C-alpha positions in Angstrom: 2.3 4.9 25.4 2.9 3.8 21.8 0.7 5.7 19.4 -1.3 2.7 18.2 -1.7 1.0 21.6 -4.9 -1.1 21.7 -5.5 -0.7 17.9 -6.1 -3.6 15.5 -4.6 -3.4 12.0 -5.2 -5.6 9.0 -2.4 -5.5 6.4 -2.7 -7.2 3.0 0.5 -8.1 1.1 2.1 -8.5 4.5 4.6 -11.2 3.6 7.3 -8.9 2.1 8.1 -5.4 0.9 6.0 -2.5 1.8 3.3 -4.6 3.4 5.8 -6.2 5.8 7.4 -2.9 6.6 4.1 -1.4 7.5 3.1 -4.4 9.6 6.3 -4.1 11.5 5.9 -0.4 12.1 2.3 -0.8 13.3 3.4 -3.6 15.7 6.3 -1.4 17.0 3.7 1.3 17.7 1.6 -1.0 19.8 -1.0 -2.4 17.4 -2.0 -6.0 17.1 -1.5 -6.8 13.4 -3.4 -9.3 11.2 -1.3 -10.0 8.1 -2.8 -11.3 4.9 -0.9 -12.6 1.9 -1.2 -15.3 -0.7 2.3 -16.5 0.2 3.6 -17.6 3.6 5.8 -15.2 5.4 9.1 -16.3 6.7 9.5 -12.8 8.3 6.2 -12.8 10.3 8.1 -13.7 13.5 9.6 -10.3 13.5 6.1 -8.8 13.7 5.0 -11.2 16.4 8.2 -10.4 18.4 6.9 -6.8 18.6 3.2 -7.7 19.0 2.8 -11.2 20.2 -1.0 -11.4 19.6 -0.5 -10.7 15.9 -1.5 -13.4 13.4 -1.1 -14.3 9.8 -3.6 -15.6 7.2 -2.6 -17.1 3.9 -5.4 -15.7 1.8 -5.8 -14.5 -1.8 -7.1 -10.9 -1.9 -9.3 -11.8 -4.9 -11.2 -14.2 -2.7 -14.1 -12.2 -1.2 -15.4 -14.9 1.1 -11.9 -15.6 2.6 -11.3 -11.9 3.2 -14.7 -11.5 4.8 -14.0 -14.5 7.1 -10.7 -12.9 8.2 -12.4 -9.6 8.9 -15.2 -11.2 10.9 -12.8 -13.4 12.9 -10.6 -10.4 13.6 -13.5 -8.3 14.9 -14.8 -11.2 17.0 -11.5 -12.3 18.5 -9.7 -8.9 18.8 -12.7 -6.6 19.4 -12.3 -4.1 16.5 -10.7 -3.3 13.2 -9.2 0.1 13.5 -6.8 0.2 10.5 -6.7 -1.4 7.1 -3.7 -1.1 4.9 -3.9 -2.6 1.4 -0.4 -3.4 0.1 -1.1 -6.6 -1.9 -0.2 -6.1 -5.5 1.6 -7.4 -8.6 3.6 -5.6 -11.3 3.0 -6.6 -14.9 1.9 -5.1 -18.2 3.2 -3.8 -21.5 1.9 -1.7 -24.4 -1.8 -2.4 -25.1 -1.1 -4.1 -28.4 1.3 -6.5 -26.8 -0.7 -7.2 -23.6 -2.8 -10.3 -23.4 -6.2 -10.3 -21.7 -5.2 -12.8 -19.0 -2.3 -10.5 -17.9 -4.7 -7.5 -17.9 -7.2 -9.4 -15.8 -4.6 -10.6 -13.3 -3.2 -7.2 -12.6 -6.6 -5.5 -12.4 -8.0 -8.3 -10.2 -5.2 -8.3 -7.7 -4.3 -4.6 -7.5 -7.7 -2.9 -7.9 -10.4 -5.5 -7.2 -8.3 -6.9 -4.4 -8.2 -3.4 -2.8 -12.0 -3.1 -3.3 -12.7 -6.5 -1.7 -10.3 -5.8 1.2 -12.1 -2.5 2.0 -15.5 -4.1 1.6 -14.6 -6.8 4.1 -13.8 -4.3 6.9 -16.5 -1.7 6.3 -19.3 -3.4 8.3 -17.1 -3.5 11.4 -15.8 0.1 10.9 -19.3 1.5 10.3 -20.6 -0.2 13.4 -17.8 1.2 15.6 -18.0 4.5 13.7 -14.3 4.8 13.3 -11.4 3.5 11.2 -8.5 4.5 9.0 -8.1 2.8 5.6 -4.8 3.3 3.8 -4.4 2.1 0.3 -1.0 1.6 -1.4 -1.3 3.0 -5.0 1.7 4.3 -6.9 3.1 7.3 -8.6 2.4 5.3 -11.7 -1.3 5.7 -10.8 -0.8 9.5 -11.2 1.4 9.7 -14.3 1.7 7.3 -17.1 4.8 5.2 -17.4 6.1 3.7 -20.7 4.9 0.1 -21.0 2.8 0.2 -17.8 -0.7 0.1 -19.1 -2.3 -2.5 -16.9 -0.3 -1.6 -13.7 -0.9 2.1 -14.2 -4.6 1.6 -14.8 -5.0 -0.5 -11.7 -3.2 2.0 -9.5 -5.0 5.0 -10.9 -8.2 3.1 -10.0 -7.0 2.6 -6.4 -6.4 6.4 -6.1 -10.0 7.2 -7.2 -11.5 4.4 -5.2 -9.8 5.7 -2.1 -11.3 9.2 -2.7 -14.8 7.7 -3.1 -14.5 5.7 0.1 -13.5 8.9 1.9 -16.5 10.7 0.5 -19.0 7.9 1.2 -17.9 7.0 4.8 -16.4 10.2 6.2 -19.6 11.1 8.1 -19.5 7.8 10.0 -16.0 8.3 11.2 -14.0 6.4 8.6 -11.0 8.0 6.9 -9.5 6.7 3.7 -6.2 7.9 2.1 -4.0 6.6 -0.6 -0.2 6.5 -0.5 1.6 6.7 -3.9 5.1 5.3 -3.4 7.8 6.1 -5.9 10.3 3.4 -6.8 10.9 1.4 -3.6 13.5 -1.3 -3.1 11.2 -4.3 -2.8 11.4 -7.9 -4.2 8.9 -7.0 -6.9 10.8 -3.9 -8.0 14.2 -5.6 -7.8 13.0 -8.4 -10.0 11.9 -5.9 -12.7 15.0 -3.7 -12.4 17.4 -6.7 -12.4 16.3 -7.4 -15.9 16.5 -3.7 -17.0 19.6 -2.0 -15.5 19.1 1.0 -17.8 15.7 1.5 -16.4 17.0 1.6 -12.8 19.7 4.1 -13.7 17.2 6.4 -15.3 14.8 6.1 -12.4 17.5 7.0 -9.9 18.6 9.9 -12.1 15.0 11.2 -12.1 14.5 10.7 -8.4 15.6 14.0 -6.9 17.2 12.6 -3.8 19.3 10.4 -6.0 18.3 6.9 -4.8 15.5 4.4 -4.6 13.3 4.5 -1.5 13.1 2.0 1.3 9.9 0.2 2.4 10.4 1.7 5.9 10.0 5.1 4.4 6.5 4.2 3.1 5.8 2.6 6.5 6.4 6.0 8.1 3.8 7.6 6.0 1.4 4.7 6.6 1.9 5.1 10.4 1.0 8.8 10.2 -2.2 8.1 8.3 -3.1 5.4 10.8 -2.5 7.5 13.8 -4.6 10.3 15.4 -2.1 12.8 14.1 -3.9 12.5 10.8 -7.4 12.8 12.2 -8.4 15.6 9.8 -6.8 14.0 6.7 -9.1 12.0 4.4 -9.5 11.7 0.7 -5.8 12.6 0.3 -3.2 11.1 -2.0 0.2 11.2 -0.3 3.1 11.0 -2.7 6.2 9.5 -1.2 8.6 9.3 -4.1 11.9 11.2 -3.3 10.8 13.9 -5.7 10.3 11.7 -8.7 7.1 13.4 -9.8 8.2 16.9 -8.8 9.4 17.6 -12.4 12.2 16.8 -14.8 15.9 17.2 -14.2 18.0 18.2 -17.2 21.4 18.8 -15.6 21.1 22.6 -15.7 21.9 23.3 -12.0 25.0 21.1 -12.4 26.1 23.3 -15.3 25.5 26.3 -13.1 27.8 24.8 -10.4 25.1 24.2 -7.7 25.9 20.5 -7.2 
């Protein structure tokens, strides 16, 4: 039997990138998946091919009423909400002196407030059923600062601590909450940034200890673990999936010593 058989998963940011990869993995493991994204997904058919009852809603994660409506419809029609994965996000920012207030508000509203509203929308159902796994997609940039990343880093740092608080507040009613901090993953958002800054990409790859960017499916593997019963004693955790990027700095010393 697939590990997520008879489970219902809501995935935000499900139209592409990490969200889509997680939706596909959940569907492959037997879950019925409810996708949410501001943009239509031309790839959602690949999820429905794996889980025919899955559905997609074109919703803005900053719209509290729309999120609540999706959650209530999901619980009514599908019987439960067992998993929430929050992957909706945007990348933007700059040094504080060069960052306009509208950009700051947009990044914080989508990345942090959108995560808060998505969690809030499912909690009544999860509390009533006394079970649920909430997985937030944060970032290694929410753990360590990155040059020019003020708004994005602040938003993802907020997601990390929000996730810990949800774990603290709702653990005794059977709800787990964990954050995944991806490193630099080949998604449309990252490719758009790196396409404009090839030197940045080269430096990131150099500092990633496995020597390459990550794939969305590698984040989906971690997201599957945190959704499954194999992680039943894991909550309040921040799981870094970054190819060793945050392990420490490389200065070429082992190469000089002839190791590689």
